[in-house]
N, C-alpha and C positions, 0 to 999 in steps of 0.2 A: 730605771723600766718608766716609759712617759704612757701616761693616762690613757686609754683610747677617746678617741678626738668620735665625736657626735658625726654620723655621717650627714652629708649637706647635699641641696640637690646644688644641680649647678644653677643659677639665677641664666634669666633669659634676659635678653637686651626691653628694653621698652615698647610698650606696644603688643609684639609678640605676634601669635594669627589673630587677635583681634580684631575680629571685622572682616575676615576671610571669609567664614559662610555664605554671610549677605551677597558681599561680590558675586563669589562661587552661585548663587542663587539667580542674582542676574546675568550672569552668564550666559547659564544653562537656560531659562526659562523659553529665550527665544525658537531655541532648539525645539525646547518641545510642543512649542504650540506650534513649530512647521510639521512637528512629525502628528500632528492630531489630524492639523488640517488636510496632509494629507490621507493619510487615514480615512479621513469622513471622505474626502471625493471621490478616494478606490470605492469605498461601499456606495456611495451612490451611484456609481458605475455599474457597478455588477446588481444593485436592485435596478436600475434600468433594464438595464440585459435582462436580466427573467423576467419583468413584467413585459419585453417588448417580444420574448419566445413566446410567452402567456398566449398575447394579442395574436401571435403570428395564428397561433393555435386553432384558437376560439373565433377567427376569421377564413380559416381550412374548413370547421368543423359547417361551420354558418354558409361559407360558398356549397359545400358538398350537400345538401339540404334542400336546396333548390333545383328550378328545373330547365334553367336555361342558364346559356353562360356569362351572356347579360345581366341577369340575376343575380347570379355567381359573384361577380364582379362588383355590385355594387352593393349584396349584402356582405361580402371582404371587408370592404370599407367602413362601413356602417357598423360591425363588430370589432374589430380594430379600433377603431376610434372611439368605443364604448369600452372596452376592455381596460383604454391606456386611462380614461377619465376616472373610471371606478379604483385605477391601482394608484390614483391621484400623480399619475405623468404628465407634465408639461411638455410638450413635445411642440418646442418651436418650428418644426421641421416633421410632417407625418409622408409617408409614403406608402402606399398600400401597392404591392404591382398581385394581381391574380394574373396565375393559368391558366386556363381552361383548355389546352390543346387536345385534352382526351378525356374531353367533355362528353363521355358515354357509360353507356350501364356494366359495370365494371374497373370504368376508367380511375382518374384521380384528378384532384383541382389542386395545385402547387399555390403558397399564395408566400409572398417573402413583405414583410414588413419592420421601414429603417425609420427609427425616431432619433431626433438630433435634441441635446438640451444642451443647456447653460448651464456651465460649473458654476456660474454664480449665483441661481437660483439657492444654494446652502445660505443663505442671508452672510456666505463671506466673498471679498473682494477675488475671486479666484478669477485667472484670464481664460477663455477659450470656451470651446464647446466639447459632446461626447456624443457622436454615431453609433448609435447600436440595431445589427440588424439583425435579422429571425428568418428564419424560414420554416412552417409546414407544410404538407401535408395528410390528405385528407381520401378515403377512397369514396368512390359511389358508388350507392347500392345496386344491386345488381336486379331488382323487381322494382327500382320507383320508376314512374314515370315520369319519361321526361317530355319537353312542348317539341313536336315535329315540325322540322326545317331551322331549327337553332343549329345556328353555325357558330364553333366556336371563333 
């Protein structure tokens, strides 16, 4: 009878898997950074859209409180600019359109706000820009006095 032989592990060739974790980390890091940049850019776009929608609502409300269509257009532009400035949104191009065709007691005023922001404002060199557009409508009070002779 032969004595039992000790169980031996097979020998790995010299070097084996040594250093492979560092190589894997070097290869995966750029991909993780790209995913992070895309996530930040999408969050920036969503934030800009929410701020633009808020600015449109504030502009429509400000326009509905005026007494003439001309004053409504001016109030809407001022309110939209102030709302976006307060939200720390730096629009490279801000366009405010005020529809006063139904500017009468019981009517309404509609405001569309368009804000274009650069994606490079994030502090990382992302190309391009994003334009966010929102529209809001606000009713005019039935009992509010309007300027006579004011035309929409």
